[in-house]
N, CA, C and O of each residue as an XYZ file, in Angstrom:
584
protein
N      36.306      3.584     18.560
C      35.819      2.230     18.430
C      34.297      2.212     18.321
O      33.719      1.473     17.524
N      33.672      3.041     19.138
C      32.210      3.132     19.131
C      31.715      3.669     17.790
O      30.675      3.235     17.295
N      32.448      4.603     17.205
C      32.079      5.157     15.899
C      32.151      4.094     14.803
O      31.313      4.056     13.902
N      33.166      3.231     14.896
C      33.304      2.160     13.918
C      32.093      1.239     13.997
O      31.563      0.815     12.970
N      31.652      0.927     15.230
C      30.471      0.067     15.407
C      29.230      0.716     14.813
O      28.412      0.042     14.188
N      29.088      2.021     15.005
C      27.931      2.738     14.435
C      27.968      2.698     12.908
O      26.948      2.489     12.250
N      29.162      2.902     12.363
C      29.315      2.868     10.901
C      28.970      1.478     10.381
O      28.309      1.342      9.351
N      29.417      0.448     11.095
C      29.117     -0.929     10.671
C      27.614     -1.173     10.693
O      27.077     -1.778      9.764
N      26.931     -0.719     11.728
C      25.471     -0.891     11.817
C      24.782     -0.153     10.676
O      23.869     -0.688     10.047
N      25.211      1.059     10.413
C      24.616      1.844      9.316
C      24.861      1.157      7.980
O      23.952      1.054      7.156
N      26.080      0.689      7.765
C      26.400      0.018      6.509
C      25.629     -1.293      6.367
O      25.204     -1.645      5.267
N      25.448     -2.015      7.471
C      24.666     -3.255      7.411
C      23.224     -2.957      7.016
O      22.645     -3.670      6.196
N      22.637     -1.895      7.600
C      21.268     -1.496      7.235
C      21.191     -1.110      5.766
O      20.273     -1.515      5.052
N      22.160     -0.327      5.327
C      22.196      0.098      3.930
C      22.361     -1.106      3.009
O      21.718     -1.193      1.962
N      23.219     -2.023      3.405
C      23.444     -3.239      2.635
C      22.145     -4.053      2.529
O      21.791     -4.552      1.461
N      21.461     -4.171      3.643
C      20.186     -4.906      3.658
C      19.156     -4.231      2.756
O      18.446     -4.898      2.003
N      19.082     -2.906      2.840
C      18.138     -2.164      1.992
C      18.472     -2.339      0.511
O      17.576     -2.525     -0.313
N      19.742     -2.281      0.181
C      20.150     -2.450     -1.210
C      19.884     -3.868     -1.709
O      19.510     -4.063     -2.865
N      20.076     -4.853     -0.838
C      19.779     -6.232     -1.236
C      18.281     -6.388     -1.514
O      17.886     -7.076     -2.455
N      17.458     -5.746     -0.691
C      16.008     -5.781     -0.937
C      15.674     -5.116     -2.264
O      14.838     -5.600     -3.027
N      16.341     -4.003     -2.523
C      16.084     -3.291     -3.791
C      16.521     -4.131     -4.988
O      15.809     -4.213     -5.989
N      17.683     -4.748     -4.881
C      18.154     -5.521     -6.036
C      17.297     -6.743     -6.259
O      17.125     -7.178     -7.398
N      16.750     -7.310     -5.183
C      15.855     -8.456     -5.408
C      14.547     -7.973     -6.016
O      13.923     -8.684     -6.804
N      14.128     -6.756     -5.648
C      12.897     -6.204     -6.224
C      13.108     -5.901     -7.710
O      12.233     -6.164     -8.536
N      14.252     -5.356     -8.032
C      14.560     -5.012     -9.427
C      15.528     -6.040     -9.999
O      16.611     -5.694    -10.472
N      15.138     -7.265     -9.953
C      15.990     -8.352    -10.430
C      16.167     -8.250    -11.942
O      15.195     -8.171    -12.694
N      17.406     -8.252    -12.363
C      17.696     -8.138    -13.794
C      17.112     -9.292    -14.595
O      16.604     -9.091    -15.698
N      17.180    -10.482    -14.053
C      16.676    -11.651    -14.789
C      15.177    -11.537    -15.018
O      14.696    -11.767    -16.127
N      14.433    -11.178    -13.963
C      12.982    -11.092    -14.138
C      12.619     -9.913    -15.032
O      11.652     -9.984    -15.791
N      13.388     -8.831    -14.947
C      13.106     -7.683    -15.810
C      13.333     -8.051    -17.271
O      12.546     -7.675    -18.138
N      14.409     -8.786    -17.544
C      14.673     -9.137    -18.938
C      13.655    -10.167    -19.426
O      13.273    -10.143    -20.596
N      13.202    -11.082    -18.538
C      12.150    -12.027    -18.931
C      10.862    -11.283    -19.269
O      10.193    -11.583    -20.257
N      10.529    -10.300    -18.422
C       9.321     -9.512    -18.665
C       9.454     -8.720    -19.967
O       8.497     -8.603    -20.732
N      10.644     -8.181    -20.208
C      10.920     -7.440    -21.433
C      10.702     -8.343    -22.651
O      10.046     -7.946    -23.614
N      11.256     -9.559    -22.601
C      11.109    -10.499    -23.720
C       9.648    -10.884    -23.899
O       9.159    -10.972    -25.025
N       8.959    -11.110    -22.802
C       7.540    -11.488    -22.862
C       6.706    -10.393    -23.518
O       5.866    -10.671    -24.374
N       6.943     -9.149    -23.112
C       6.190     -8.033    -23.693
C       6.555     -7.873    -25.160
O       5.686     -7.586    -25.983
N       7.827     -8.052    -25.500
C       8.250     -7.933    -26.887
C       7.566     -8.995    -27.758
O       7.119     -8.704    -28.867
N       7.489    -10.240    -27.236
C       6.820    -11.319    -27.969
C       5.331    -11.022    -28.121
O       4.758    -11.239    -29.189
N       4.706    -10.526    -27.053
C       3.283    -10.179    -27.113
C       3.034     -9.100    -28.159
O       2.057     -9.147    -28.906
N       3.937     -8.129    -28.194
C       3.803     -7.043    -29.163
C       3.931     -7.564    -30.586
O       3.206     -7.119    -31.475
N       4.838     -8.497    -30.808
C       5.014     -9.088    -32.132
C       3.760     -9.861    -32.551
O       3.286     -9.717    -33.677
N       3.234    -10.671    -31.651
C       2.007    -11.434    -31.938
C       0.865    -10.472    -32.210
O       0.094    -10.652    -33.153
N       0.765     -9.443    -31.368
C      -0.305     -8.461    -31.534
C      -0.203     -7.761    -32.892
O      -1.218     -7.541    -33.552
N       1.021     -7.410    -33.312
C       1.192     -6.722    -34.601
C       0.743     -7.607    -35.746
O       0.108     -7.136    -36.690
N       1.074     -8.901    -35.665
C       0.647     -9.827    -36.720
C      -0.875     -9.912    -36.779
O      -1.474     -9.839    -37.852
N      -1.498    -10.068    -35.591
C      -2.964    -10.154    -35.553
C      -3.590     -8.869    -36.077
O      -4.574     -8.896    -36.816
N      -3.004     -7.746    -35.683
C      -3.532     -6.451    -36.116
C      -3.486     -6.343    -37.633
O      -4.455     -5.915    -38.260
N      -2.372     -6.728    -38.216
C      -2.235     -6.673    -39.684
C      -3.268     -7.573    -40.345
O      -3.884     -7.190    -41.340
N      -3.460     -8.769    -39.794
C      -4.427     -9.702    -40.354
C      -5.841     -9.111    -40.289
O      -6.576     -9.147    -41.276
N      -6.217     -8.571    -39.130
C      -7.566     -8.015    -38.992
C      -7.758     -6.754    -39.839
O      -8.841     -6.524    -40.377
N      -6.720     -5.952    -39.955
C      -6.823     -4.769    -40.816
C      -7.072     -5.190    -42.264
O      -7.913     -4.612    -42.953
N      -6.340     -6.188    -42.711
C      -6.507     -6.691    -44.072
C      -7.906     -7.272    -44.255
O      -8.572     -7.015    -45.258
N      -8.336     -8.049    -43.281
C      -9.666     -8.659    -43.348
C     -10.764     -7.584    -43.383
O     -11.715     -7.687    -44.157
N     -10.623     -6.561    -42.543
C     -11.607     -5.483    -42.513
C     -11.594     -4.701    -43.823
O     -12.652     -4.316    -44.322
N     -10.426     -4.464    -44.377
C     -10.324     -3.755    -45.651
C     -11.017     -4.533    -46.760
O     -11.725     -3.949    -47.581
N     -10.815     -5.860    -46.789
C     -11.485     -6.700    -47.792
C     -13.003     -6.649    -47.616
O     -13.750     -6.605    -48.593
N     -13.439     -6.656    -46.380
C     -14.878     -6.600    -46.106
C     -15.468     -5.274    -46.610
O     -16.543     -5.250    -47.209
N     -14.762     -4.197    -46.360
C     -15.228     -2.884    -46.835
C     -15.286     -2.876    -48.366
O     -16.264     -2.411    -48.951
N     -14.240     -3.389    -49.006
C     -14.219     -3.434    -50.472
C     -15.376     -4.286    -51.014
O     -16.018     -3.907    -51.994
N     -15.638     -5.426    -50.382
C     -16.752     -6.283    -50.809
C     -18.097     -5.584    -50.657
O     -18.965     -5.683    -51.524
N     -18.255     -4.875    -49.540
C     -19.517     -4.150    -49.327
C     -19.699     -3.043    -50.360
O     -20.801     -2.824    -50.862
N     -18.611     -2.353    -50.670
C     -18.688     -1.285    -51.680
C     -19.035     -1.883    -53.039
O     -19.862     -1.334    -53.767
N     -18.406     -3.007    -53.382
C     -18.707     -3.672    -54.662
C     -20.173     -4.094    -54.716
O     -20.851     -3.889    -55.722
N     -20.657     -4.691    -53.610
C     -22.065     -5.133    -53.590
C     -23.016     -3.945    -53.722
O     -24.055     -4.033    -54.375
N     -22.644     -2.842    -53.095
C     -23.515     -1.665    -53.148
C     -23.522     -1.050    -54.553
O     -24.511     -0.443    -54.964
N     -22.420     -1.211    -55.280
C     -22.305     -0.605    -56.613
C     -22.585     -1.564    -57.763
O     -22.471     -1.166    -58.922
N     -22.944     -2.805    -57.485
C     -23.162     -3.793    -58.538
C     -24.300     -3.415    -59.481
O     -24.135     -3.398    -60.701
N     -25.418     -3.124    -58.914
C     -26.601     -2.869    -59.731
C     -27.027     -1.417    -59.548
O     -27.522     -1.050    -58.482
N     -26.840     -0.575    -60.588
C     -27.193      0.839    -60.449
C     -28.685      1.047    -60.157
O     -29.052      2.000    -59.470
N     -29.548      0.159    -60.674
C     -30.983      0.309    -60.423
C     -31.329      0.024    -58.972
O     -32.317      0.545    -58.455
N     -30.533     -0.792    -58.317
C     -30.789     -1.137    -56.922
C     -30.161     -0.149    -55.953
O     -30.341     -0.267    -54.741
N     -29.437      0.811    -56.470
C     -28.672      1.677    -55.580
C     -29.547      2.474    -54.617
O     -29.072      2.916    -53.572
N     -30.817      2.660    -54.959
C     -31.698      3.413    -54.064
C     -32.561      2.502    -53.199
O     -33.355      2.985    -52.392
N     -32.413      1.208    -53.359
C     -33.237      0.298    -52.559
C     -32.743      0.251    -51.126
O     -31.651      0.714    -50.797
N     -33.587     -0.324    -50.292
C     -33.276     -0.442    -48.867
C     -32.002     -1.270    -48.654
O     -31.158     -0.921    -47.828
N     -31.872     -2.379    -49.415
C     -30.719     -3.261    -49.257
C     -29.415     -2.515    -49.535
O     -28.456     -2.627    -48.772
N     -29.385     -1.770    -50.605
C     -28.166     -1.036    -50.950
C     -27.871      0.049    -49.931
O     -26.714      0.270    -49.576
N     -28.909      0.728    -49.458
C     -28.649      1.777    -48.470
C     -28.156      1.150    -47.160
O     -27.336      1.742    -46.458
N     -28.664     -0.064    -46.829
C     -28.148     -0.776    -45.651
C     -26.671     -1.120    -45.836
O     -25.866     -0.987    -44.914
N     -26.334     -1.568    -47.055
C     -24.929     -1.888    -47.354
C     -24.040     -0.660    -47.202
O     -22.952     -0.728    -46.630
N     -24.525      0.464    -47.726
C     -23.736      1.695    -47.627
C     -23.586      2.124    -46.172
O     -22.519      2.572    -45.754
N     -24.671      1.983    -45.403
C     -24.580      2.326    -43.984
C     -23.554      1.437    -43.289
O     -22.795      1.893    -42.435
N     -23.545      0.161    -43.670
C     -22.582     -0.771    -43.103
C     -21.166     -0.364    -43.488
O     -20.258     -0.403    -42.657
N     -20.977      0.023    -44.737
C     -19.663      0.479    -45.194
C     -19.229      1.704    -44.395
O     -18.100      1.767    -43.908
N     -20.133      2.677    -44.263
C     -19.779      3.896    -43.537
C     -19.497      3.599    -42.067
O     -18.584      4.181    -41.481
N     -20.276      2.696    -41.466
C     -20.028      2.381    -40.057
C     -18.676      1.674    -39.898
O     -17.952      1.921    -38.933
N     -18.339      0.789    -40.857
C     -17.029      0.133    -40.808
C     -15.908      1.141    -41.031
O     -14.853      1.055    -40.402
N     -16.141      2.098    -41.931
C     -15.112      3.107    -42.186
C     -14.904      3.999    -40.962
O     -13.803      4.501    -40.735
N     -15.957      4.195    -40.178
C     -15.808      4.956    -38.938
C     -15.153      4.092    -37.860
O     -14.377      4.578    -37.038
N     -15.484      2.807    -37.886
C     -14.960      1.880    -36.889
C     -13.456      1.643    -37.076
O     -12.707      1.522    -36.107
N     -13.041      1.581    -38.323
C     -11.654      1.261    -38.658
C     -10.653      2.257    -38.023
O      -9.700      1.833    -37.371
N     -10.865      3.580    -38.210
C      -9.924      4.523    -37.569
C      -9.960      4.430    -36.040
O      -8.939      4.630    -35.382
N     -11.143      4.125    -35.471
C     -11.226      3.986    -34.019
C     -10.382      2.793    -33.554
O      -9.733      2.849    -32.509
N     -10.403      1.713    -34.348
C      -9.574      0.537    -34.027
C      -8.103      0.904    -34.087
O      -7.327      0.547    -33.201
N      -7.733      1.609    -35.118
C      -6.327      1.998    -35.288
C      -5.883      2.882    -34.120
O      -4.787      2.707    -33.588
N      -6.731      3.827    -33.726
C      -6.399      4.720    -32.614
C      -6.215      3.925    -31.317
O      -5.274      4.163    -30.559
N      -7.127      2.978    -31.077
C      -7.023      2.152    -29.867
C      -5.745      1.306    -29.901
O      -5.074      1.134    -28.883
N      -5.425      0.789    -31.072
C      -4.225     -0.034    -31.205
C      -2.966      0.803    -31.026
O      -1.997      0.346    -30.419
N      -2.973      2.010    -31.542
C      -1.805      2.882    -31.375
C      -1.591      3.214    -29.901
O      -0.453      3.282    -29.436
N      -2.692      3.420    -29.162
C      -2.567      3.669    -27.723
C      -1.994      2.451    -27.015
O      -1.163      2.577    -26.116
N      -2.440      1.276    -27.427
C      -1.924      0.043    -26.838
C      -0.427     -0.103    -27.111
O       0.341     -0.482    -26.227
N      -0.028      0.200    -28.331
C       1.396      0.123    -28.688
C       2.197      1.134    -27.851
O       3.303      0.828    -27.406
N       1.642      2.336    -27.638
C       2.321      3.325    -26.799
C       2.485      2.782    -25.375
O       3.531      2.960    -24.750
N       1.427      2.113    -24.868
C       1.516      1.532    -23.530
C       2.587      0.457    -23.465
O       3.329      0.373    -22.486
N       2.672     -0.375    -24.514
C       3.716     -1.391    -24.571
C       5.095     -0.734    -24.565
O       5.989     -1.165    -23.837
N       5.262      0.307    -25.377
C       6.559      0.976    -25.448
C       6.927      1.589    -24.094
O       8.087      1.557    -23.684
N       5.923      2.151    -23.402
C       6.158      2.726    -22.085
C       6.569      1.628    -21.104
O       7.491      1.809    -20.308
N       5.877      0.490    -21.168
C       6.222     -0.632    -20.287
C       7.640     -1.118    -20.570
O       8.399     -1.396    -19.642
N       7.997     -1.219    -21.847
C       9.349     -1.640    -22.216
C      10.384     -0.644    -21.689
O      11.446     -1.041    -21.208
N      10.072      0.641    -21.780
C      10.980      1.685    -21.290
C      11.161      1.549    -19.776
O      12.277      1.665    -19.268
N      10.048      1.301    -19.049
C      10.130      1.154    -17.597
C      10.959     -0.067    -17.219
O      11.730     -0.028    -16.259
N      10.801     -1.150    -17.975
C      11.594     -2.352    -17.691
C      13.079     -2.063    -17.907
O      13.925     -2.510    -17.133
N      13.386     -1.309    -18.969
C      14.793     -0.947    -19.212
C      15.319     -0.104    -18.054
O      16.457     -0.285    -17.622
N      14.484      0.828    -17.541
C      14.897      1.651    -16.408
C      15.097      0.778    -15.166
O      16.064      0.963    -14.426
N      14.176     -0.182    -14.935
C      14.312     -1.085    -13.796
C      15.617     -1.874    -13.892
O      16.322     -2.043    -12.897
N      15.930     -2.354    -15.089
C      17.164     -3.119    -15.280
C      18.378     -2.236    -15.004
O      19.340     -2.674    -14.373
N      18.330     -0.995    -15.479
C      19.442     -0.064    -15.245
C      19.574      0.240    -13.751
O      20.681      0.302    -13.217
N      18.422      0.431    -13.078
C      18.441      0.703    -11.641
C      19.001     -0.504    -10.886
O      19.794     -0.354     -9.957
N      18.586     -1.681    -11.291
C      19.078     -2.901    -10.650
C      20.590     -3.008    -10.777
O      21.280     -3.344     -9.815
N      21.099     -2.721    -11.967
C      22.539     -2.773    -12.196
C      23.267     -1.741    -11.330
O      24.306     -2.034    -10.740
N      22.709     -0.534    -11.263
C      23.291      0.512    -10.432
C      23.307      0.090     -8.961
O      24.315      0.240     -8.270
N      22.166     -0.442     -8.493
C      22.089     -0.873     -7.102
C      23.057     -2.022     -6.830
O      23.673     -2.080     -5.766
N      23.188     -2.923     -7.779
C      24.112     -4.045     -7.626
C      25.549     -3.537     -7.488
O      26.312     -4.032     -6.660
N      25.909     -2.545     -8.307
C      27.258     -1.960     -8.218
C      27.476     -1.279     -6.872
O      28.541     -1.408     -6.268
N      26.448     -0.543     -6.400
C      26.557      0.107     -5.097
C      26.669     -0.922     -3.982
O      27.436     -0.753     -3.035
N      25.900     -1.980     -4.110
C      25.924     -3.055     -3.118
C      27.321     -3.663     -3.012
O      27.827     -3.879     -1.911
N      27.940     -3.936     -4.156
C      29.285     -4.503     -4.157
C      30.283     -3.541     -3.508
O      31.166     -3.963     -2.762
N      30.133     -2.238     -3.799
C      31.011     -1.241     -3.198
C      30.843     -1.171     -1.690
O      31.825     -1.042     -0.959
N      29.616     -1.253     -1.223
C      29.360     -1.193      0.222
C      29.881     -2.458      0.904
O      30.436     -2.393      2.000
N      29.701     -3.601      0.255
C      30.226     -4.853      0.825
C      31.744     -4.759      0.984
O      32.289     -5.198      1.997
N      32.421     -4.193     -0.004
C      33.887     -4.031      0.080
C      34.250     -3.082      1.223
O      35.205     -3.329      1.960
N      33.480     -1.989      1.368
C      33.734     -1.030      2.453
C      33.543     -1.699      3.808
O      34.324     -1.477      4.734
N      32.518     -2.505      3.917
C      32.227     -3.195      5.167
C      33.365     -4.152      5.525
O      33.772     -4.237      6.684
N      33.870     -4.867      4.530
C      35.001     -5.778      4.764
C      36.221     -4.989      5.225
O      36.921     -5.417      6.143
N      36.487     -3.831      4.594
C      37.634     -3.001      4.976
C      37.468     -2.476      6.407
O      38.423     -2.447      7.183
N      36.254     -2.065      6.740
C      36.014     -1.530      8.088
C      36.193     -2.633      9.132
O      36.792     -2.412     10.184
N      35.665     -3.823      8.829
C      35.830     -4.954      9.761
C      37.318     -5.308      9.919
O      37.785     -5.592     11.022
N      38.036     -5.285      8.821
C      39.467     -5.576      8.873
C      40.185     -4.530      9.723
O      41.020     -4.864     10.563
N      39.850     -3.263      9.493
C      40.466     -2.169     10.259
C      40.127     -2.312     11.733
O      40.972     -2.078     12.597
N      38.880     -2.701     12.020
C      38.444     -2.872     13.407
C      39.225     -4.018     14.065
O      39.638     -3.923     15.221
N      39.415     -5.102     13.304
C      40.172     -6.228     13.874
C      41.629     -5.827     14.140
O      42.232     -6.271     15.117
N      42.185     -4.989     13.265
C      43.549     -4.513     13.494
C      43.617     -3.636     14.732
O      44.584     -3.708     15.491
N      42.586     -2.798     14.947
C      42.550     -1.904     16.103
C      42.384     -2.683     17.404
O      42.872     -2.249     18.447
N      41.699     -3.833     17.357
C      41.496     -4.636     18.556
C      42.780     -5.346     18.976
O      42.955     -5.657     20.154
N      43.671     -5.602     18.037
C      44.925     -6.304     18.358
C      45.892     -5.401     18.984
O      47.000     -5.819     19.321
C-alpha cells in the first residue's frame, strides 16, 4: 500500500512536470510563431527583390553616365561616378551575404519551432499516458482498500 502511495506521488510530480513542459512548448503558440516568421520571411524576400532591382538599376545608370561622353571619361566627375559604381558593386555582394545569413537564421528558427511543436506533441502523448496510468493506479488502490 505504501509503495502505491509512493508511485502516485512520483506520477503526480511527473504529471506536473509534463504539464509545465507542454505549456512551455504550446503547439498553438509554436504554430503562430511559425506563421509569423514565415510571413516576415515572405515580406523580407519581396523587399529584398525590390531593393536588389533598385540597386541594379542605379548601378546601370551610373555606368551609363560614366560612359556617356568619352572626352569626359578622365574628368573628376566621371572618376567619381566610377568610384561610386565600384563601391556599389562591392556593397551589393555584402548585402546579399548579409541577407543570406538572415535567411539561414530564419530557416534555423523555423526548424526549432518545428522541433518545439514535435516535442510538445510527444510530451502531450506522454502526459495522456501517465494520466491513464494514474487513474488505473488509483482504481487499483481503491479496490485494494475495499
